[in-house]
Every structure is written in structure tokens, then in C-alpha cells.
Backbone bond lengths (Angstrom), bond angles and torsions (degrees), N, CA, C in turn:
res aa  C-N    CA-C-N  psi(-1)  N-CA   C-N-CA  omega(-1)  CA-C   N-CA-C  phi
1 X - - - 1.472 - - 1.512 110.84 -
2 X 1.317 115.51 -43.69 1.475 119.33 176.37 1.517 110.83 -61.64
3 X 1.276 117.36 -33.07 1.460 121.42 179.25 1.515 111.60 -67.46
4 X 1.322 114.82 -39.75 1.480 118.41 179.65 1.510 110.72 -66.94
5 X 1.335 117.33 -38.81 1.460 120.31 179.68 1.521 110.38 -66.65
6 X 1.337 116.26 -39.32 1.466 120.81 179.00 1.512 110.94 -64.46
7 X 1.346 117.18 -38.39 1.478 120.39 177.78 1.514 110.89 -64.46
8 X 1.349 116.40 -41.46 1.463 119.55 179.57 1.519 111.77 -65.51
9 X 1.309 118.75 -35.46 1.464 121.29 179.80 1.518 111.96 -74.27
10 X 1.269 117.69 -33.39 1.461 121.40 -177.77 1.523 111.24 -81.49
11 X 1.318 122.04 -28.20 1.453 125.50 -173.95 1.532 113.08 -62.94
12 X 1.362 122.88 -43.54 1.487 120.40 177.34 1.503 112.60 -64.90
13 X 1.315 118.00 -35.31 1.456 119.49 179.99 1.513 110.05 -66.33
14 X 1.319 117.08 -36.38 1.450 119.88 177.59 1.515 112.01 -67.70
15 X 1.340 113.46 -41.79 1.474 117.24 179.42 1.511 111.55 -63.09
16 X 1.340 117.35 -40.45 1.461 121.36 178.67 1.497 111.14 -66.08
17 X 1.325 115.52 -41.21 1.456 120.04 179.90 1.500 111.35 -64.94
18 X 1.334 116.70 -37.35 1.459 120.81 -179.93 1.508 111.66 -72.69
19 X 1.364 116.78 -40.35 1.467 119.97 -176.91 1.511 112.52 -74.10
20 X 1.329 120.25 -30.32 1.447 123.09 -178.37 1.508 112.02 -62.42
21 X 1.287 120.42 -48.42 1.474 118.62 178.17 1.508 112.23 -60.31
22 X 1.358 118.18 -37.62 1.465 119.89 179.77 1.518 110.99 -62.92
23 X 1.369 118.99 -45.00 1.478 122.00 178.99 1.513 110.57 -64.65
24 X 1.338 116.13 -38.17 1.456 119.57 -179.77 1.507 110.60 -66.74
25 X 1.300 116.82 -36.82 1.469 120.07 179.22 1.519 110.24 -66.29
26 X 1.351 117.18 -41.44 1.484 120.17 179.24 1.509 111.26 -64.96
27 X 1.337 116.49 -40.99 1.482 120.29 179.46 1.511 111.19 -65.32
28 X 1.299 117.72 -39.56 1.457 120.93 177.65 1.509 111.70 -64.40
29 X 1.327 116.31 -38.73 1.468 119.58 178.68 1.528 111.30 -65.08
30 X 1.325 117.39 -42.49 1.480 121.00 179.75 1.520 110.77 -65.12
31 X 1.358 116.80 -39.62 1.471 120.66 178.47 1.503 110.97 -64.64
32 X 1.315 117.74 -36.98 1.461 121.45 178.94 1.513 110.98 -66.68
33 X 1.344 117.30 -41.97 1.469 120.58 178.54 1.519 110.93 -63.16
34 X 1.345 116.19 -42.57 1.459 119.89 179.79 1.513 111.95 -64.75
35 X 1.314 116.89 -41.18 1.464 121.28 178.95 1.510 110.86 -63.54
36 X 1.365 115.97 -40.04 1.461 118.68 178.11 1.522 111.41 -65.68
37 X 1.334 117.58 -36.90 1.480 120.58 178.83 1.518 111.00 -67.31
38 X 1.344 116.87 -38.53 1.465 120.78 179.19 1.516 110.15 -66.07
39 X 1.309 117.25 -42.34 1.460 120.59 -179.57 1.516 111.69 -69.08
40 X 1.333 117.55 -30.37 1.472 120.41 -179.85 1.519 111.26 -74.78
41 X 1.312 119.32 -48.66 1.470 123.57 -176.99 1.519 108.89 -130.63
42 X 1.353 119.52 85.16 1.476 120.46 -177.92 1.517 112.61 -73.25
43 X 1.337 116.55 -32.95 1.474 118.48 -178.42 1.507 111.32 -68.81
44 X 1.329 117.75 -47.63 1.464 121.28 179.76 1.513 110.99 -61.82
45 X 1.319 115.61 -37.20 1.461 118.37 179.65 1.523 111.23 -66.52
46 X 1.342 116.63 -40.97 1.475 118.50 -179.89 1.515 111.11 -65.56
47 X 1.359 117.12 -41.02 1.463 119.72 178.09 1.507 111.04 -64.29
48 X 1.339 116.29 -42.71 1.466 120.02 -179.32 1.516 110.68 -64.51
49 X 1.348 115.34 -41.00 1.460 119.05 -179.89 1.521 111.12 -66.13
50 X 1.379 116.18 -40.29 1.474 118.99 179.24 1.511 111.00 -65.75
51 X 1.349 115.66 -39.65 1.462 118.90 178.91 1.500 110.88 -64.92
52 X 1.316 116.63 -39.58 1.468 118.95 179.43 1.512 111.03 -67.17
53 X 1.359 116.66 -36.18 1.454 118.73 178.23 1.529 111.59 -67.71
54 X 1.379 115.82 -41.50 1.477 118.73 178.07 1.506 111.40 -63.83
55 X 1.310 115.76 -41.64 1.459 119.05 -179.24 1.514 111.10 -65.22
56 X 1.338 115.12 -36.79 1.460 117.67 179.98 1.518 111.99 -73.92
57 X 1.395 116.00 -29.07 1.470 118.22 -178.71 1.516 112.63 -78.99
58 X 1.358 117.22 -29.28 1.472 119.42 -178.63 1.513 109.94 -79.38
59 X 1.343 116.85 143.51 1.473 118.97 177.90 1.512 111.07 -72.29
60 X 1.296 114.69 147.56 1.461 120.95 179.35 1.518 108.79 -79.80
61 X 1.344 114.67 123.73 1.471 118.78 179.72 1.508 109.45 -76.28
62 X 1.292 113.52 151.74 1.456 118.68 -179.97 1.516 109.59 -71.16
63 X 1.297 115.70 150.11 1.462 120.55 -177.01 1.520 111.72 -68.05
64 X 1.332 114.59 -32.47 1.455 117.64 -176.10 1.519 112.68 -88.57
65 X 1.341 118.81 0.13 1.471 120.89 -178.99 1.533 109.11 -79.70
66 X 1.331 116.77 127.71 1.467 122.62 -175.46 1.510 108.40 -107.19
67 X 1.327 117.05 130.38 1.451 121.26 178.16 1.532 109.97 -73.40
68 X 1.343 117.70 146.99 1.484 118.77 179.71 1.515 110.70 -69.92
69 X 1.326 114.51 152.95 1.464 120.63 178.84 1.524 110.82 -70.41
70 X 1.313 115.63 158.34 1.467 120.56 177.28 1.524 109.30 -67.96
71 X 1.352 118.41 144.93 1.479 119.86 -179.63 1.519 111.19 -63.48
72 X 1.311 115.05 133.16 1.466 121.78 -179.70 1.512 108.59 -89.49
73 X 1.342 119.77 127.14 1.484 120.16 179.32 1.511 111.13 -65.32
74 X 1.330 114.70 137.18 1.463 120.24 -179.46 1.512 110.04 -75.63
75 X 1.305 114.70 148.69 1.462 119.71 177.40 1.516 109.86 -69.57
76 X 1.307 114.68 145.68 1.470 119.54 -179.24 1.517 110.44 -64.74
77 X 1.329 115.31 128.08 1.456 120.61 -178.79 1.518 109.46 -82.47
78 X 1.284 116.40 128.19 1.466 121.52 178.12 1.523 108.21 -102.37
79 X 1.312 115.90 107.18 1.456 120.17 179.20 1.515 109.74 -81.58
80 X 1.312 117.96 135.18 1.475 119.51 179.63 1.518 110.95 -67.92
81 X 1.300 115.22 146.06 1.466 120.71 179.16 1.524 109.52 -66.72
82 X 1.340 117.25 137.06 1.471 118.90 179.80 1.514 112.01 -64.68
83 X 1.294 115.62 133.27 1.462 120.63 179.71 1.510 109.28 -85.02
84 X 1.281 115.46 140.11 1.464 120.87 179.76 1.515 109.81 -71.48
85 X 1.330 116.05 139.83 1.453 120.23 178.16 1.521 111.36 -71.23
86 X 1.312 115.65 -35.53 1.454 120.36 -179.63 1.515 108.91 -120.04
87 X 1.294 116.83 127.37 1.447 121.98 177.57 1.523 108.35 -105.86
88 X 1.332 116.97 110.70 1.466 118.26 -178.14 1.511 110.81 -65.54
89 X 1.315 114.94 138.86 1.457 120.32 179.51 1.514 111.39 -74.67
90 X 1.339 116.69 -27.96 1.450 121.27 -179.16 1.526 108.95 -118.62
91 X 1.318 117.31 154.34 1.471 119.29 176.73 1.513 111.61 -64.75
92 X 1.345 115.26 149.60 1.452 120.50 -176.41 1.528 112.38 -75.54
93 X 1.321 117.42 -21.83 1.452 120.29 -179.99 1.519 110.40 -81.81
94 X 1.336 115.85 142.03 1.457 122.08 179.97 1.520 107.72 -122.39
95 X 1.302 116.22 131.37 1.453 119.99 -179.25 1.521 110.42 -82.20
96 X 1.338 115.08 166.93 1.460 120.69 179.30 1.523 110.33 -66.95
97 X 1.326 116.65 -35.66 1.466 119.85 179.19 1.525 111.45 -63.56
98 X 1.337 116.32 -38.52 1.463 119.34 177.99 1.522 111.55 -66.91
99 X 1.337 116.84 -39.68 1.458 119.59 177.33 1.528 111.42 -63.98
100 X 1.315 116.75 -40.79 1.459 120.01 178.50 1.522 111.15 -65.88
101 X 1.330 117.00 -39.52 1.464 119.93 177.99 1.528 111.41 -65.10
102 X 1.336 116.33 -39.88 1.471 119.88 177.30 1.525 111.18 -65.81
103 X 1.320 116.92 -37.84 1.467 120.17 178.80 1.524 110.93 -66.79
104 X 1.331 116.40 -40.63 1.476 119.22 177.78 1.522 111.58 -64.73
105 X 1.323 116.74 -37.95 1.462 119.96 179.32 1.532 110.56 -65.00
106 X 1.343 116.66 -42.56 1.463 119.52 178.35 1.535 111.55 -65.44
107 X 1.330 116.34 -38.96 1.458 119.64 178.13 1.525 110.67 -62.81
108 X 1.311 116.35 -41.33 1.464 120.37 178.92 1.528 110.91 -63.70
109 X 1.332 116.63 -44.03 1.474 119.72 178.38 1.531 111.08 -65.86
110 X 1.336 116.56 -38.68 1.469 119.36 179.97 1.528 111.21 -63.48
111 X 1.319 116.74 -43.78 1.468 120.12 177.91 1.521 111.54 -65.91
112 X 1.323 116.48 -36.63 1.461 119.05 176.84 1.524 111.95 -64.20
113 X 1.331 116.50 -39.65 1.467 119.56 177.26 1.530 111.89 -69.56
114 X 1.335 117.83 -30.03 1.471 120.01 175.18 1.533 109.73 -62.40
115 X 1.329 115.57 -47.37 1.473 119.22 179.86 1.520 110.88 -63.11
116 X 1.359 116.29 -41.22 1.463 119.34 -177.71 1.524 111.47 -67.24
117 X 1.341 117.66 -45.29 1.468 120.05 -178.57 1.535 111.14 -68.98
118 X 1.318 117.93 -37.69 1.466 119.87 177.87 1.532 110.76 -67.96
119 X 1.322 116.24 -39.72 1.465 118.85 177.13 1.521 111.83 -65.07
120 X 1.355 116.80 -40.01 1.465 119.68 178.16 1.527 110.81 -66.06
121 X 1.339 118.19 -35.71 1.470 120.97 177.86 1.530 110.34 -68.30
122 X 1.324 116.61 -37.72 1.474 119.54 176.91 1.529 110.85 -65.30
123 X 1.323 115.45 -39.14 1.470 119.18 176.28 1.527 110.93 -63.42
124 X 1.301 117.34 -40.35 1.469 121.27 177.91 1.528 110.88 -63.46
125 X 1.341 117.34 -41.36 1.470 120.00 178.93 1.531 110.92 -65.90
126 X 1.303 117.77 -41.63 1.472 120.05 178.31 1.522 111.04 -63.99
127 X 1.352 117.00 -42.88 1.462 120.15 -179.63 1.531 110.75 -65.26
128 X 1.329 116.58 -35.54 1.469 120.50 178.41 1.525 110.53 -66.85
129 X 1.340 115.94 -46.42 1.465 119.25 178.28 1.525 111.30 -62.62
130 X 1.314 116.81 -36.77 1.462 120.20 179.48 1.524 111.03 -66.88
131 X 1.302 117.26 -41.51 1.474 120.10 -179.95 1.525 110.74 -68.74
132 X 1.315 117.33 -35.78 1.473 119.89 -179.75 1.529 110.73 -69.88
133 X 1.332 116.81 -43.46 1.468 119.64 -175.90 1.522 113.33 -77.41
134 X 1.310 117.78 -31.43 1.470 119.48 -175.69 1.525 113.02 -97.68
135 X 1.309 116.91 -35.23 1.461 119.29 -174.25 1.519 112.97 -114.36
136 X 1.329 118.96 0.78 1.458 121.15 -179.70 1.518 113.51 68.94
137 X 1.326 117.12 30.03 1.474 121.18 -179.91 1.519 109.78 -75.51
138 X 1.288 116.58 164.40 1.468 122.69 179.21 1.528 109.80 -123.37
139 X 1.337 114.90 146.24 1.478 120.33 177.50 1.519 109.24 -76.37
140 X 1.329 117.64 124.57 1.455 122.45 -178.53 1.532 112.66 -88.87
141 X 1.320 118.73 -17.95 1.452 121.22 178.89 1.527 109.66 -77.57
142 X 1.367 118.60 117.46 1.473 119.35 -176.47 1.523 113.20 -65.45
143 X 1.321 118.37 -24.86 1.456 120.52 179.43 1.528 112.12 -76.05
144 X 1.318 117.65 -28.93 1.461 121.16 -178.74 1.529 112.97 -101.27
145 X 1.303 116.29 -5.97 1.470 118.81 -177.45 1.548 112.81 -61.62
146 X 1.355 119.69 -38.88 1.476 117.61 179.31 1.526 113.48 -64.77
147 X 1.352 117.30 -22.48 1.466 120.70 -176.45 1.532 112.37 -100.80
148 X 1.317 117.17 0.88 1.462 119.49 -174.31 1.528 112.79 -74.44
149 X 1.317 119.01 -20.15 1.459 120.74 -175.80 1.501 114.18 -82.14
150 X 1.324 119.67 -9.97 1.458 121.42 -178.92 1.526 110.70 -141.00
151 X 1.319 114.33 -173.43 1.474 118.99 -175.47 1.517 113.30 -77.66
152 X 1.338 118.24 -5.20 1.472 119.01 177.15 1.526 112.10 -66.36
153 X 1.327 115.23 -10.15 1.472 118.58 177.62 1.521 111.20 -61.94
154 X 1.336 118.80 -31.40 1.464 121.77 -179.06 1.533 111.83 -65.02
155 X 1.333 116.04 -34.50 1.478 119.39 178.02 1.521 111.47 -81.59
156 X 1.338 116.87 -39.66 1.463 119.88 -177.32 1.521 112.05 -67.60
157 X 1.332 116.33 -31.64 1.472 118.36 -176.76 1.527 112.36 -75.16
158 X 1.352 117.27 -11.35 1.465 120.50 179.31 1.535 113.00 -84.02
159 X 1.329 117.65 -6.78 1.476 120.07 -178.78 1.523 110.85 -66.12
160 X 1.316 115.39 -45.50 1.469 119.24 -179.49 1.517 112.93 -59.91
161 X 1.364 119.17 -52.00 1.466 119.50 177.29 1.527 114.05 -59.65
162 X 1.366 117.10 -34.69 1.469 119.41 179.11 1.528 111.47 -65.72
163 X 1.332 116.98 -41.13 1.471 119.58 177.15 1.529 111.80 -64.02
164 X 1.317 115.77 -39.63 1.472 118.49 178.90 1.527 111.59 -70.62
165 X 1.340 117.59 -31.50 1.468 119.54 174.00 1.522 111.16 -64.35
166 X 1.328 116.47 -40.53 1.461 120.61 177.66 1.539 111.20 -65.16
167 X 1.333 115.55 -39.57 1.469 118.75 178.32 1.527 111.37 -64.82
168 X 1.339 115.96 -39.84 1.469 118.48 177.34 1.513 112.79 -64.42
169 X 1.347 116.12 -35.58 1.464 119.64 177.34 1.530 111.00 -64.96
170 X 1.302 117.32 -42.35 1.459 120.96 178.28 1.529 111.71 -65.70
171 X 1.316 116.08 -39.67 1.471 119.46 179.20 1.526 111.84 -66.96
172 X 1.323 116.64 -28.07 1.460 119.97 -179.23 1.524 112.00 -63.38
173 X 1.324 118.61 -32.10 1.468 123.06 -177.39 1.533 111.35 -114.39
174 X 1.302 116.52 29.37 1.456 120.28 178.16 1.526 110.28 -73.31
175 X 1.325 116.75 156.32 1.467 121.14 177.85 1.504 112.71 -82.37
176 X 1.314 118.12 -8.21 1.465 122.04 177.40 1.530 109.27 -94.59
177 X 1.319 117.98 126.11 1.476 119.51 -176.13 1.525 113.28 -61.45
178 X 1.338 116.91 -40.66 1.463 118.30 -176.73 1.522 111.34 -67.95
179 X 1.346 118.35 -28.58 1.477 121.42 175.89 1.521 110.06 -71.56
180 X 1.329 116.94 -39.87 1.465 120.21 179.05 1.520 111.56 -64.01
181 X 1.322 116.34 -33.94 1.465 118.72 179.53 1.526 112.68 -73.47
182 X 1.323 118.84 -17.18 1.470 122.03 -175.75 1.534 111.94 -115.36
183 X 1.324 117.38 26.93 1.456 120.49 -177.75 1.530 111.95 -65.44
184 X 1.314 118.99 -24.83 1.465 123.06 -175.02 1.532 112.39 -82.83
185 X 1.327 118.13 -8.90 1.466 120.89 -174.49 1.539 112.39 -64.83
186 X 1.350 121.66 -46.27 1.474 119.55 -178.00 1.535 113.20 -60.10
187 X 1.316 116.99 -45.07 1.467 119.64 -179.16 1.527 111.21 -67.07
188 X 1.321 116.12 -38.75 1.467 118.44 178.63 1.522 110.80 -65.79
189 X 1.336 117.21 -38.65 1.466 120.23 177.41 1.519 111.26 -64.36
190 X 1.338 117.23 -39.42 1.468 120.22 177.23 1.532 110.98 -63.58
191 X 1.299 117.62 -42.38 1.463 121.49 179.50 1.522 111.24 -63.05
192 X 1.332 116.94 -46.88 1.470 120.86 -177.31 1.529 110.45 -65.71
193 X 1.324 117.85 -43.31 1.470 120.58 -178.86 1.528 111.99 -65.94
194 X 1.329 118.15 -38.42 1.465 120.73 179.10 1.530 111.11 -67.07
195 X 1.338 116.26 -41.46 1.470 119.17 178.25 1.525 110.36 -64.45
196 X 1.327 117.89 -41.22 1.461 120.96 -179.98 1.527 111.26 -64.28
197 X 1.344 117.59 -43.96 1.473 120.35 -179.60 1.516 111.70 -67.14
198 X 1.352 116.76 -38.79 1.465 119.28 177.80 1.528 112.34 -64.15
199 X 1.335 115.72 -41.44 1.465 118.39 178.35 1.517 111.19 -67.11
200 X 1.309 117.29 -36.06 1.460 120.30 177.05 1.524 111.77 -64.88
201 X 1.335 116.96 -39.52 1.464 120.71 179.55 1.529 111.07 -66.99
202 X 1.329 116.82 -36.89 1.458 119.05 178.68 1.521 111.68 -67.84
203 X 1.328 116.81 -31.53 1.457 120.59 -179.61 1.526 112.89 -79.70
204 X 1.343 116.32 -8.15 1.458 118.76 -178.19 1.519 109.82 -78.56
205 X 1.360 116.98 134.19 1.465 122.45 178.12 1.499 109.22 -127.68
């Protein structure tokens, strides 16, 4: 019985002793093969080892995880052209012929107003002389009073309209737009005032 127990105790130690050299021999053989591969191709081995290290260091992505799609470029936006608030009825450019025609028209109107204002001043002088000679009236304008007693009144009364004609001519070519648009006002005022004074003189008794 003691012999059987001794055999059982000794048998695992023998098995371990026998198996250890076999495992050691296999490990030595694998190490030799690896060393020979490293010595044959050192570059490939270093790349393979680095790749294995990177793969082992990176976390494993889940199989069901989906990567996002690449960004899609947006279509070019075409902004509508701004519409003008005011649409001119006529073109903004003016030709030289149009400017010359406009200048001729203004010259014609200016000369017409000269004739009208001078004629109205002559009418005023005649009405004044008529009232003085027939009704004993007196000239109230201190500038024309020295000329009221004779026919020199017809020449003296033309000074005012001539000055206003000159002013209208200057206003016609002024650099201010609003002055250019009102060049006819002085001559028209002279015409209206002369007609009013002449009618007043005729009504005097």
C-alpha cells in the first residue's frame, strides 16, 4: 500500500519533468524562427510591429457604428438683382443736339420776355404821361419823378426792365439748378408790374 502511494506521488513530478523540456524545446524553436525572420527582413518586421502596436492601441469600433457622410457642397445661391425704385421714363444721357435745342428754346423765350417787359414798360410810361397831362396826376416813384414832365420818361422807364433782363440771362446759366429753373421770374415780374401800373394810371381821374 505504501508503494502504491509512493508511485502516485512520484508520477506527477515525472510527468511535469518530461513535459517541461518538450515545451521549452518548442519555445526555443519558435524564437529561432522569429529571430531569423527579423534578421532577413528588418524593415518589414518593424512596419508590421508598428502596425500591430497601433492596431492594439486604437479602440475597436462597434460594428453597428456608421461613419457620417462627406459634406455635400451647397448649390450657388443666385441673388436677384435689386429693382430700382424709380424707373426713369427718359434716358439719363443727353446728346449735344438736345442741349443745343434746349439752349435755343431758352434764348427764344428770353428774347420774347425782353420784348414783353419793354413793351409793358412803354405802356406804363404812356399811361403815366396821359394821367399827368389830362388829370394833373403826379409821379410817385422818386427815381422817375425827374423824368415825368417830358418824353424822356420813355427812355428812363426802360432801365428797370433792362436790369431784370440781364439778371434773367445770368440766372439762365447759373451753376445752381434751382436758379436755372427760375431764370424767367425777373422778366415776368417786370412785365406784370408794368402792366399793373399802366392800368392803374389809366383808371386815375
